[in-house]
C-alpha positions as CSV (number, residue, x, y, z in Angstrom):
1,M,-7.4,25.7,54.2
2,K,-8.5,23.7,51.4
3,K,-6.5,21.0,49.8
4,S,-7.0,18.1,47.0
5,A,-6.3,14.7,47.4
6,K,-2.9,14.6,46.0
7,R,-2.1,17.1,48.7
8,L,-3.6,16.0,51.6
9,G,-1.8,12.5,50.9
10,E,1.6,14.2,50.9
11,E,1.5,15.0,54.4
12,F,0.8,11.4,55.0
13,N,3.4,10.3,52.0
14,L,0.6,8.6,50.5
15,T,-0.5,8.7,46.9
16,A,-3.4,10.4,45.4
17,Q,-4.5,7.3,44.3
18,E,-3.9,6.1,48.5
19,M,-5.5,9.2,49.6
20,N,-8.9,8.8,47.6
21,H,-8.7,5.0,48.3
22,L,-9.0,6.1,52.6
23,L,-11.2,8.9,51.6
24,K,-13.8,6.2,50.6
25,E,-13.0,3.7,53.2
26,E,-13.6,6.4,55.8
27,G,-16.9,7.5,54.2
28,F,-16.4,10.8,52.5
29,L,-16.3,9.1,49.0
30,S,-18.1,6.5,46.8
31,G,-17.7,4.8,43.6
32,E,-14.4,3.8,41.6
33,P,-10.8,4.7,41.3
34,G,-11.7,7.7,38.3
35,D,-15.2,7.8,38.8
36,Y,-15.6,8.9,43.0
37,S,-18.2,10.8,43.9
38,P,-18.5,12.7,47.4
39,T,-21.4,11.7,50.1
40,E,-22.9,13.2,52.3
41,K,-20.6,12.7,55.4
42,A,-18.4,14.9,52.7
43,K,-20.2,17.8,52.4
44,E,-19.0,19.7,55.8
45,Y,-15.4,19.3,54.2
46,L,-15.5,19.4,50.6
47,K,-15.3,22.2,48.1
48,E,-16.0,21.4,44.1
49,D,-14.7,23.8,41.4
50,H,-16.4,22.4,38.0
51,Y,-14.6,23.5,35.2
52,H,-15.1,24.0,31.2
53,R,-12.9,24.5,28.6
54,G,-13.6,24.3,24.9
55,T,-16.3,25.8,22.3
56,G,-18.1,22.7,22.0
57,G,-18.1,20.5,18.9
58,Y,-16.0,16.8,19.7
59,S,-15.5,16.1,23.1
60,H,-11.7,16.0,23.3
61,Y,-11.9,19.9,22.4
62,N,-14.6,20.5,25.0
63,R,-13.6,19.6,27.9
64,Y,-15.1,19.0,31.4
65,W,-13.8,18.4,34.7
66,T,-14.3,18.9,38.7
67,E,-11.3,19.8,41.0
68,R,-12.5,18.7,44.6
69,N,-10.3,20.1,47.1
70,W,-10.8,19.5,51.4
71,D,-10.3,20.9,54.4
72,E,-7.2,20.0,56.3
73,S,-9.6,19.5,59.6
74,I,-10.7,16.3,57.5
75,M,-8.1,14.7,59.0
76,D,-9.0,15.3,62.8
77,N,-11.3,12.5,61.8
78,I,-9.1,9.9,60.5
79,E,-7.3,7.8,61.8
80,I,-4.1,6.6,60.2
81,D,-0.7,4.9,61.3
82,A,2.0,2.7,59.4
83,D,-0.3,-0.6,59.5
84,R,-3.0,1.3,57.6
85,K,-0.8,3.0,55.4
86,R,0.8,-0.3,54.0
87,E,-2.7,-2.2,54.2
88,I,-4.0,1.0,51.7
89,R,-1.1,0.5,49.5
90,E,-1.9,-2.9,49.2
91,A,-5.5,-2.7,48.4
92,V,-4.5,0.1,45.7
93,S,-2.3,-2.3,43.5
94,L,-4.2,-4.8,44.0
95,E,-7.1,-2.8,42.4
96,R,-4.2,-1.5,39.7
97,K,-3.7,-5.1,39.3
98,V,-7.2,-6.3,38.5
99,R,-7.7,-3.2,36.4
100,K,-5.1,-4.2,33.9
101,E,-6.1,-7.6,33.7
102,A,-9.5,-6.5,32.6
103,R,-8.3,-3.9,30.2
104,Q,-5.6,-7.0,28.5
105,K,-8.7,-9.0,28.5
106,E,-10.7,-6.6,26.8
107,E,-7.9,-5.8,24.2
108,R,-7.8,-9.4,23.8
109,E,-11.2,-10.4,22.9
110,K,-11.2,-7.2,20.8
111,E,-8.4,-8.9,18.8
112,R,-10.1,-12.3,19.1
113,H,-13.5,-10.9,17.0
114,Y,-11.4,-8.8,15.0
115,Y,-9.5,-12.0,13.7
116,E,-12.9,-13.7,13.4
117,R,-14.3,-11.3,11.4
118,E,-11.0,-11.7,9.0
119,N,-11.8,-15.3,9.1
120,E,-14.9,-15.0,8.0
121,Q,-14.3,-12.9,5.5
122,A,-11.7,-14.9,3.9
123,I,-13.8,-18.0,4.3
124,S,-16.3,-16.5,2.3
125,V,-14.3,-14.9,-0.4
126,E,-12.6,-18.7,-1.0
127,S,-16.2,-19.8,-1.5
128,R,-17.3,-17.6,-3.8
129,D,-14.3,-18.5,-5.5
130,E,-14.9,-22.1,-5.4
131,E,-18.7,-21.5,-6.8
132,D,-17.6,-19.3,-9.7
133,K,-14.8,-22.4,-10.6
134,G,-17.8,-24.9,-10.5
135,S,-20.0,-22.5,-12.2
136,V,-17.2,-21.7,-15.2
137,L,-16.1,-25.6,-15.1
138,P,-18.8,-27.1,-17.1
139,V,-18.6,-24.4,-19.7
140,V,-14.6,-24.7,-20.0
141,L,-16.0,-29.1,-20.4
142,L,-18.4,-27.9,-23.1
143,V,-16.2,-26.0,-24.9
144,A,-13.4,-28.7,-24.7
145,A,-15.5,-31.5,-26.0
146,V,-17.0,-29.8,-29.3
147,A,-13.5,-29.4,-29.8
148,A,-12.6,-32.7,-29.7
149,A,-15.8,-33.5,-31.4
150,G,-14.7,-31.0,-34.4
151,Y,-11.2,-32.0,-34.7
152,G,-12.4,-35.9,-34.5
153,I,-14.7,-35.3,-37.4
154,H,-12.2,-33.1,-39.0
155,K,-9.7,-36.7,-38.7
156,V,-12.6,-38.5,-40.0
157,S,-14.0,-37.0,-42.4
158,P,-12.1,-38.1,-45.9
159,Y,-12.6,-41.9,-44.8
160,V,-16.5,-40.7,-44.6
161,K,-16.2,-39.3,-47.9
162,K,-14.8,-42.0,-49.3
163,W,-17.4,-44.4,-48.0
164,W,-20.1,-42.4,-48.8
165,N,-19.3,-41.8,-52.4
166,E,-17.7,-45.4,-53.3
167,T,-20.2,-47.7,-50.8
168,A,-23.3,-45.8,-49.1
169,F,-24.4,-43.6,-52.4
170,P,-24.0,-46.5,-55.5
171,K,-26.0,-48.8,-53.2
172,M,-28.5,-46.4,-52.4
173,K,-29.2,-45.5,-56.0
174,E,-29.2,-48.7,-57.5
175,T,-31.7,-49.7,-54.7
176,W,-34.1,-46.5,-55.6
177,G,-33.8,-47.2,-59.2
178,S,-34.9,-50.7,-58.7
179,I,-38.4,-49.8,-56.8
180,R,-38.9,-46.9,-59.2
181,G,-38.6,-50.0,-61.8
182,K,-41.0,-52.2,-60.2
183,E,-43.5,-48.8,-59.7
184,T,-42.9,-48.5,-63.4
185,N,-43.7,-51.9,-64.1
186,V,-46.7,-52.2,-61.7
187,G,-48.4,-48.9,-63.2
188,R,-48.0,-50.1,-67.1
189,N,-49.9,-54.0,-65.8
190,E,-52.6,-51.3,-64.5
191,I,-52.5,-49.7,-67.7
192,N,-53.0,-52.8,-70.0
193,E,-55.7,-54.6,-67.9
194,E,-57.6,-51.7,-67.8
195,N,-57.3,-51.7,-71.4
196,E,-58.6,-55.3,-71.9
197,G,-61.3,-54.9,-69.9
198,L,-62.6,-51.7,-72.3
199,E,-62.2,-54.1,-75.3
200,E,-64.2,-56.8,-74.3
201,G,-67.3,-54.5,-72.9
202,E,-67.3,-53.3,-76.8
């Protein structure tokens, strides 16, 4: 009669995991829990049935699995007692602990990488914001300077206008007039000298 590892184990008060561990120790299986493969030694006692459910597409809609059933006569080749059972249980318990720690470590690594990416993105956004602030600051300062200059001119302009009308412009006008007067006198003297020369020549 053929039995699964679970049914074989029940006869010896072992779980399916513990029974598969025993079969591996005896050389009937190779691999790791969840990914066992039968050895050449197992072919005499093992019957494998392969199943498929689904019509294709995504893997969770398209399942494949294998059922292994062992001939009861395999137990004639396996010696098992209380001490062996205890050793098997301890070994399977340790394997579960190691796999759990490995999963937890992988989850922590994924979480760490996730937060590192989030932090890098946050830093990148802050850097762009600082660059934008840096490029806007000179423009703001320039506008403020122009506004201040315009305000200063507006405040000072009455005094400038008064100085221009009462001091600067009259002084320039007087100076310009004296220059023009000198030019006029020089021109007249040159004309008189020419006339005198002509009279003497006649």
